[in-house]
Rosetta silent file (secondary structure, phi, psi, omega in degrees, C-alpha in Angstrom):
SEQUENCE: XXXXXXXXXXXXXXXXXXXXXXXXXXXXXXXXXXXXXXXXXXXXXXXXXXXXXXXXXXXXXXXXXXXXXXXXXXXXXXXXXXXXXXXXXXXXXXXXXXXXXXXXXXXXXXXXXXXXXXXXXXXXXXXXXXXXXXXXXXXXXXXXXXXXXXXXXXXXXXXXXXXXXXXXXXXXXXXXXXXXXXXXXXXXXXXXXXXXXXXXXXXXXXXXXXXXXXXXXXXXXXX
SCORE:     score description
SCORE:     0.000 S_00000001
   1 L     0.000  129.314  179.795   -0.003    0.002    0.000 S_00000001
   2 L   -78.315  142.191  178.615    1.383    3.363   -0.996 S_00000001
   3 L   -87.308   77.976 -170.930    1.643    6.086    1.627 S_00000001
   4 L  -132.994  128.219  172.607   -0.185    8.666   -0.437 S_00000001
   5 L  -109.617  132.886 -176.421   -2.804   11.234    0.475 S_00000001
   6 L   -57.217  130.970  176.520   -4.688   12.740   -2.450 S_00000001
   7 L   -76.442  -11.868  178.639   -3.510   16.233   -3.373 S_00000001
   8 L   -96.976  132.393  178.675   -7.000   16.874   -4.680 S_00000001
   9 L   -69.252  129.267  179.930   -9.672   17.846   -2.187 S_00000001
  10 L   -57.761  143.631  179.924  -12.510   15.289   -2.283 S_00000001
  11 H   -55.312  -33.088 -179.090  -15.696   16.632   -3.895 S_00000001
  12 H   -63.551  -34.921  178.230  -17.625   15.956   -0.686 S_00000001
  13 H   -67.395  -45.673  177.867  -15.406   18.427    1.166 S_00000001
  14 H   -60.016  -35.276 -178.156  -15.967   21.076   -1.507 S_00000001
  15 H   -74.938  -47.340 -172.639  -19.702   20.458   -1.278 S_00000001
  16 H   -88.408  -32.911 -175.945  -20.158   20.392    2.507 S_00000001
  17 L  -133.178   58.840 -173.475  -17.354   22.667    3.717 S_00000001
  18 H   -57.483  -38.069 -179.065  -16.453   24.935    0.778 S_00000001
  19 H   -74.759  -18.937 -177.974  -14.887   27.670    2.914 S_00000001
  20 H  -100.925   -2.014 -173.413  -12.839   25.129    4.835 S_00000001
  21 H   -58.847  -45.058 -177.326  -11.632   23.092    1.854 S_00000001
  22 H   -65.968  -53.073  179.244   -8.255   24.800    1.477 S_00000001
  23 H   -63.228  -32.475  175.664   -7.169   24.704    5.149 S_00000001
  24 H   -63.591  -38.281  177.535   -8.410   21.126    5.448 S_00000001
  25 H   -66.754  -39.361  177.719   -6.214   20.191    2.491 S_00000001
  26 H   -64.184  -42.486  179.479   -3.226   21.914    4.067 S_00000001
  27 H   -65.467  -40.501  177.584   -3.861   20.048    7.309 S_00000001
  28 H   -59.066  -43.146  178.874   -4.196   16.737    5.439 S_00000001
  29 H   -64.105  -39.578 -179.926   -0.809   17.336    3.816 S_00000001
  30 H   -64.476  -43.232  178.217    0.728   18.190    7.192 S_00000001
  31 H   -63.999  -39.862 -178.034   -0.614   14.983    8.727 S_00000001
  32 H   -70.096  -24.255 -177.712    0.628   12.923    5.788 S_00000001
  33 H  -105.255  -81.699 -177.595    4.137   14.346    6.035 S_00000001
  34 H   -63.749  -36.453  178.899    5.207   15.708    9.431 S_00000001
  35 H   -60.810  -39.119  179.319    2.451   13.827   11.245 S_00000001
  36 H   -72.927  -45.749 -179.542    3.725   10.539    9.879 S_00000001
  37 H   -59.584  -32.930 -177.816    7.395   11.350   10.424 S_00000001
  38 L   -93.178    5.297  176.106    6.738   12.206   14.074 S_00000001
  39 L    75.706   21.310  179.867    4.686    9.079   14.693 S_00000001
  40 L   -91.140  -22.334  177.221    1.376   10.875   15.182 S_00000001
  41 L  -131.902  129.119  178.522   -0.288    9.196   12.199 S_00000001
  42 L   -68.735  141.718 -178.524    0.442    5.642   11.144 S_00000001
  43 H   -54.602  -33.464 -178.764    1.759    5.280    7.581 S_00000001
  44 H   -71.959  -15.187 -179.383   -1.095    2.934    6.707 S_00000001
  45 H   -85.052  -16.093 -174.267   -3.597    5.638    7.618 S_00000001
  46 H   -58.369  -45.866 -178.662   -2.273    8.146    5.077 S_00000001
  47 H   -65.578  -17.743 -179.070   -4.257    6.882    2.048 S_00000001
  48 H  -116.984   27.851 -179.755   -7.483    7.099    4.066 S_00000001
  49 H   -59.413  -43.056 -175.709   -6.877   10.375    5.861 S_00000001
  50 H   -66.620  -55.936 -173.744   -9.862   12.060    4.283 S_00000001
  51 H   -70.395  -45.699 -171.356  -12.541    9.403    4.789 S_00000001
  52 H   -85.976  -22.277 -173.949  -11.431    7.851    8.056 S_00000001
  53 H  -120.077  -64.037 -172.141  -10.047   10.893    9.835 S_00000001
  54 H   -68.691  -52.363  179.395  -10.784   14.377    8.475 S_00000001
  55 H   -68.890  -36.899  177.611  -14.340   13.929    7.225 S_00000001
  56 H   -56.272  -41.542  179.168  -15.083   11.549   10.062 S_00000001
  57 H   -76.244  -36.708 -175.523  -14.172   14.334   12.509 S_00000001
  58 H   -61.096  -33.009 -177.659  -15.798   17.138   10.554 S_00000001
  59 H   -68.158  -17.523  178.840  -19.268   15.638   10.906 S_00000001
  60 H   -63.976  -25.619 -178.605  -19.077   16.036   14.690 S_00000001
  61 H   -58.774  -21.467 -179.578  -19.653   19.784   14.189 S_00000001
  62 H   -65.588  -19.252 -177.351  -23.325   19.009   13.553 S_00000001
  63 H   -98.362   -3.360 -172.407  -23.781   18.311   17.268 S_00000001
  64 L  -101.625  123.569  178.352  -22.073   21.458   18.569 S_00000001
  65 L   -62.783  157.859 -179.394  -24.118   24.609   19.355 S_00000001
  66 L   -61.732  144.269  174.118  -23.024   27.935   17.887 S_00000001
  67 L    57.083   33.187  178.939  -20.228   29.896   19.578 S_00000001
  68 L   -80.310  151.386  167.145  -19.438   27.092   22.007 S_00000001
  69 E   -90.475  132.802 -172.394  -16.219   26.781   23.953 S_00000001
  70 E  -127.650  134.879  169.470  -14.749   23.355   23.206 S_00000001
  71 E  -111.436  123.898  174.863  -12.056   21.232   24.850 S_00000001
  72 E  -101.438  102.612 -172.113  -10.693   18.424   22.713 S_00000001
  73 E   -82.355  130.306 -178.738   -9.254   16.033   25.295 S_00000001
  74 L    64.105   44.166 -170.372   -6.307   13.878   24.248 S_00000001
  75 L   -64.178  -22.874  178.328   -6.306   15.587   20.872 S_00000001
  76 L    63.101 -113.295  179.222   -3.082   13.905   19.684 S_00000001
  77 L   -87.044    5.444  178.415   -2.458   15.216   16.187 S_00000001
  78 L   106.361   22.619 -178.849   -5.496   17.502   16.444 S_00000001
  79 L  -112.879  119.502    5.626   -8.344   15.113   15.727 S_00000001
  80 L   -93.303    0.544 -169.901  -11.083   16.202   15.967 S_00000001
  81 H   -53.320  -50.553 -178.895  -10.078   19.542   17.522 S_00000001
  82 H   -65.513  -40.106  178.624   -8.205   21.137   14.633 S_00000001
  83 H   -60.895  -43.972  179.563  -10.796   19.939   12.143 S_00000001
  84 H   -64.189  -39.277  177.976  -13.591   21.471   14.229 S_00000001
  85 H   -64.547  -33.218  179.480  -11.706   24.760   14.514 S_00000001
  86 H   -72.170  -49.389 -173.337  -11.309   24.830   10.728 S_00000001
  87 H   -81.199  -15.654 -179.031  -14.901   24.035    9.769 S_00000001
  88 L  -131.902   80.316 -179.137  -16.452   26.087   12.596 S_00000001
  89 L   -63.447  -11.757  177.442  -14.715   29.442   13.049 S_00000001
  90 L   -76.862  -15.130 -178.395  -17.436   30.421   15.552 S_00000001
  91 L   -84.843  154.000  169.644  -16.039   27.902   18.055 S_00000001
  92 E  -113.206  111.577 -170.733  -13.240   28.479   20.569 S_00000001
  93 E  -112.667  124.063  171.420  -11.281   25.229   20.691 S_00000001
  94 E   -97.748  124.817  179.991   -8.690   24.207   23.275 S_00000001
  95 E   -94.402  100.941 -171.219   -6.471   21.370   22.057 S_00000001
  96 E   -95.546  118.014 -176.467   -5.728   19.495   25.290 S_00000001
  97 L  -154.845  128.205 -176.555   -2.696   17.218   25.166 S_00000001
  98 L   -84.134  -20.948 -172.555   -0.086   16.393   27.850 S_00000001
  99 L   -87.012  131.002 -174.623    2.798   15.152   25.656 S_00000001
 100 H   -61.156  -44.384 -176.250    5.369   17.702   24.522 S_00000001
 101 H   -63.388  -31.261  177.793    6.121   16.178   21.121 S_00000001
 102 H   -77.509  -41.175  179.265    2.410   16.330   20.304 S_00000001
 103 H   -67.575  -29.698  175.533    1.852   19.860   21.569 S_00000001
 104 H   -63.491  -46.704  176.377    4.860   20.990   19.553 S_00000001
 105 H   -60.665  -44.406 -178.248    3.234   19.607   16.404 S_00000001
 106 H   -61.242  -42.722  179.609   -0.108   21.137   17.359 S_00000001
 107 H   -63.389  -40.877  178.137    1.396   24.590   17.848 S_00000001
 108 H   -64.346  -39.947 -179.855    3.061   24.375   14.444 S_00000001
 109 H   -65.702  -45.208  178.862   -0.222   23.263   12.865 S_00000001
 110 H   -60.054  -42.089  178.570   -2.212   26.083   14.494 S_00000001
 111 H   -66.199  -45.805 -178.535    0.371   28.621   13.290 S_00000001
 112 H   -61.276  -40.854 -176.559    0.492   27.196    9.761 S_00000001
 113 H   -85.544   -5.751 -179.636   -3.293   27.171    9.473 S_00000001
 114 L    53.471   50.041 -179.151   -3.592   30.609   11.122 S_00000001
 115 L   -88.532   99.305 -179.324   -6.302   29.336   13.453 S_00000001
 116 L   -75.677  -13.514 -177.890   -7.165   32.227   15.710 S_00000001
 117 L  -104.418   16.744  178.107   -9.882   30.160   17.388 S_00000001
 118 E  -127.895  135.743 -179.509   -7.624   27.283   18.481 S_00000001
 119 E  -130.503  133.186  177.513   -5.311   27.197   21.494 S_00000001
 120 E   -86.399  126.952  179.434   -2.877   24.433   22.452 S_00000001
 121 E  -120.820  110.266  178.700   -3.113   23.489   26.119 S_00000001
 122 L   -85.233  101.083 -176.290   -0.413   21.186   27.444 S_00000001
 123 L  -169.572  164.201  169.407   -2.194   19.484   30.324 S_00000001
 124 L   -90.673  150.782 -178.185   -4.092   16.427   31.434 S_00000001
 125 H   -57.363  -39.474 -176.107   -7.854   16.715   31.446 S_00000001
 126 H   -70.526  -10.496  178.513   -8.032   16.076   35.177 S_00000001
 127 H   -94.753   -4.523 -179.201   -5.778   19.099   35.815 S_00000001
 128 L   -83.187  154.148  178.316   -8.084   21.579   34.067 S_00000001
 129 L   -63.107  139.194  178.447  -10.607   23.729   36.000 S_00000001
 130 L   -68.438  159.609  176.633  -14.042   22.124   36.293 S_00000001
 131 L    52.450   46.395 -175.721  -17.065   23.506   34.495 S_00000001
 132 L  -104.507  -12.654 -171.628  -14.906   25.350   31.959 S_00000001
 133 E  -135.744  149.904  173.926  -16.397   24.326   28.612 S_00000001
 134 E   -74.096  -36.530 -176.473  -19.697   24.106   26.799 S_00000001
 135 E  -138.029  137.865  174.989  -18.540   21.013   24.885 S_00000001
 136 E  -124.509  119.784 -178.029  -15.821   18.425   25.538 S_00000001
 137 E  -108.088  162.246  175.715  -14.826   16.179   22.637 S_00000001
 138 E  -161.930  157.602  179.788  -12.607   13.103   22.378 S_00000001
 139 E  -147.125  117.870  176.164  -11.638   10.475   19.874 S_00000001
 140 L    52.032   45.113 -176.847  -10.193    7.020   20.593 S_00000001
 141 L   -97.333  -47.623 -173.989   -8.840    8.130   23.978 S_00000001
 142 L  -165.814  166.505  172.822  -10.177    5.619   26.526 S_00000001
 143 L   -57.609  153.992 -169.048  -13.163    3.403   27.397 S_00000001
 144 H   -58.948  -44.258 -178.048  -16.303    5.450   27.940 S_00000001
 145 H   -61.923  -44.924  178.368  -16.542    5.169   31.747 S_00000001
 146 H   -65.815  -41.899  179.675  -12.927    6.259   32.217 S_00000001
 147 H   -60.881  -41.345 -178.984  -13.311    8.970   29.607 S_00000001
 148 H   -63.412  -34.058  179.117  -16.387   10.356   31.355 S_00000001
 149 H   -65.063  -27.895  177.028  -14.453   10.738   34.609 S_00000001
 150 H   -85.047  -40.976 -167.152  -12.084   13.061   32.756 S_00000001
 151 H   -91.871  -41.504 -175.358  -14.520   14.887   30.508 S_00000001
 152 H   -60.888  -39.291  178.328  -17.849   15.361   32.260 S_00000001
 153 H   -62.204  -19.415 -179.338  -16.403   17.459   35.112 S_00000001
 154 H   -81.047  -15.987 -176.417  -15.085   19.894   32.496 S_00000001
 155 E   -83.349  142.118  169.855  -18.592   20.543   31.140 S_00000001
 156 E   -69.297  164.023  175.500  -20.829   23.327   32.365 S_00000001
 157 E   -61.149  126.382 -176.285  -24.276   22.294   33.541 S_00000001
 158 E    87.158   -1.855  178.133  -26.218   21.398   30.420 S_00000001
 159 E   -75.571  175.889 -174.357  -22.993   21.090   28.436 S_00000001
 160 E  -119.178  133.300  164.715  -22.119   18.236   26.116 S_00000001
 161 E  -101.459  123.662 -179.293  -19.548   15.477   26.249 S_00000001
 162 E  -118.714  109.495 -178.576  -19.071   14.123   22.712 S_00000001
 163 E  -109.407  116.465  176.131  -17.090   10.890   22.467 S_00000001
 164 E   -74.647  125.842 -176.237  -16.265    9.558   19.029 S_00000001
 165 E  -134.506  173.676  178.563  -16.545    5.784   19.186 S_00000001
 166 L  -108.927 -142.197 -175.919  -16.672    2.753   16.926 S_00000001
 167 L   -65.762  -18.826 -177.116  -18.769   -0.375   16.808 S_00000001
 168 L   -85.877    4.915 -172.819  -18.504   -0.820   20.564 S_00000001
 169 H   -54.538  -50.716 -177.086  -20.390    2.408   21.334 S_00000001
 170 H   -64.601  -42.316  179.390  -23.657    0.793   22.468 S_00000001
 171 H   -62.262  -43.964  179.374  -21.868   -1.859   24.511 S_00000001
 172 H   -64.502  -40.308 -179.250  -19.675    0.761   26.218 S_00000001
 173 H   -64.203  -43.382  178.553  -22.669    2.979   26.953 S_00000001
 174 H   -62.247  -43.036 -177.211  -24.593    0.106   28.548 S_00000001
 175 H   -70.883  -22.072 -175.127  -21.592   -0.909   30.647 S_00000001
 176 H   -98.387   -0.079 -170.178  -20.986    2.692   31.774 S_00000001
 177 H   -54.863  -47.472 -177.432  -24.534    3.606   32.754 S_00000001
 178 H   -64.607  -42.943  179.320  -24.055    3.434   36.527 S_00000001
 179 H   -63.826  -39.986 -179.742  -20.780    5.366   36.399 S_00000001
 180 H   -63.896  -40.342  179.483  -22.310    8.028   34.164 S_00000001
 181 H   -65.095  -39.072  177.864  -25.205    8.568   36.550 S_00000001
 182 H   -62.178  -31.791 -177.235  -22.753    9.008   39.442 S_00000001
 183 L   -86.121    0.840  175.857  -20.954   11.654   37.402 S_00000001
 184 L    92.747   15.462  177.585  -24.139   13.626   36.854 S_00000001
 185 E   -66.012  135.620 -177.732  -24.983   12.582   33.304 S_00000001
 186 E  -106.700  -31.822 -176.700  -28.576   13.516   32.460 S_00000001
 187 E  -151.292  129.965 -179.996  -29.111   12.263   28.927 S_00000001
 188 E  -122.536  143.712 -178.437  -27.118    9.869   26.749 S_00000001
 189 E  -153.912  144.904  174.969  -27.549    9.196   23.037 S_00000001
 190 E  -103.913  123.344  179.492  -25.661    7.449   20.224 S_00000001
 191 E  -106.263  140.024  169.776  -25.527    9.419   16.967 S_00000001
 192 E  -111.932  108.354 -174.418  -24.710    8.087   13.509 S_00000001
 193 E  -105.511  141.421  177.025  -23.492   11.062   11.479 S_00000001
 194 L    75.757   24.818 -179.263  -22.869   11.242    7.745 S_00000001
 195 L   -61.274  -28.891 -179.550  -24.778    8.091    6.935 S_00000001
 196 L   -89.855  -10.325 -175.710  -25.775    9.439    3.533 S_00000001
 197 L  -114.969  -30.337 -174.091  -22.311   10.774    2.717 S_00000001
 198 L  -108.581  145.992  175.563  -19.710    8.452    4.265 S_00000001
 199 L   -64.727  -37.175  177.284  -19.033    4.773    3.681 S_00000001
 200 L  -121.565   99.127 -177.531  -18.463    4.469    7.430 S_00000001
 201 L   -57.739  155.574  177.768  -20.652    6.929    9.348 S_00000001
 202 E   -81.216  123.580  178.548  -19.250    8.774   12.349 S_00000001
 203 E  -100.568  124.365 -178.171  -20.451    7.278   15.628 S_00000001
 204 E  -131.358  130.445  171.592  -20.647    9.702   18.535 S_00000001
 205 E   -93.218  119.237  176.791  -21.860    9.144   22.075 S_00000001
 206 E  -105.078  137.059 -178.594  -23.351   12.402   23.386 S_00000001
 207 E  -132.844  124.028  177.343  -23.829   12.933   27.114 S_00000001
 208 E   -86.106  127.815 -177.849  -25.543   15.953   28.643 S_00000001
 209 E   -84.608  133.879  175.465  -23.824   17.063   31.849 S_00000001
 210 L   -94.484 -174.060 -178.073  -25.927   17.781   34.912 S_00000001
 211 L   -59.977  -37.066 -177.519  -25.135   19.951   37.927 S_00000001
 212 L   -65.526  -24.824 -177.575  -23.130   17.182   39.597 S_00000001
 213 L   -73.264  -55.246 -175.618  -20.736   17.046   36.650 S_00000001
 214 L  -116.363  -39.527  174.844  -19.520   20.628   36.449 S_00000001
 215 L    86.795   11.316  178.843  -21.565   22.742   38.816 S_00000001
 216 L  -139.522  151.647 -178.565  -21.722   25.959   36.742 S_00000001
 217 L   -92.446  -12.406 -173.617  -24.086   27.255   34.121 S_00000001
 218 L  -129.513  133.029  177.104  -21.590   29.219   32.060 S_00000001
 219 L   -78.555  175.666 -177.639  -18.399   28.149   30.283 S_00000001
 220 L   -61.891  -38.409 -177.546  -15.235   30.149   30.120 S_00000001
 221 L   -96.538   -9.574 -178.472  -16.070   31.582   26.724 S_00000001
 222 L    78.924 -178.817  178.755  -19.833   31.667   27.205 S_00000001
 223 L  -122.968    0.000    0.000  -22.459   30.724   24.629 S_00000001
């Protein structure tokens, strides 16, 4: 398999995110080159960067209210955080990542893409102030129950935890129900996004945070 990412922006990107097509293409190239060299993206993932990673992440924006403050926990190479910042300039996105080599890459990416609405935060989720964000996202970080212990406390009351998951989403949600209730979760739902556009739809577990989760009605950036 060749390690090649298409230099042509897929038509679906031009159709759904016309204003974001150019920066998404620049980001795709960065992931395929520096991201691979630094071990942030596996070489085998390069040919499917658009379908499996960039578009997969972009569809999450459909669940995020306007002008939300967002923390992308364990963002790694910036997925989905950088993608969300690109396609939704109304959002304020904190890219939360504890590892220096990853935050170095993220800072370079944010500078290259001139993302004024994205900030790199070198920290662990559990070290961040509680009730700081309207929305907390994650992708392939940890099992749902463990993830919720990190993410739900960061949400304001009524805020959203959005966890990108795979085929195990329903099983994880069922197994985590008791833990989620303890953490103040009020409403849980599994979304299938992009079913009409993607070969493999984006699966997202959304959890509404109650008072016990964050304890505040307003995020740092407001709504």
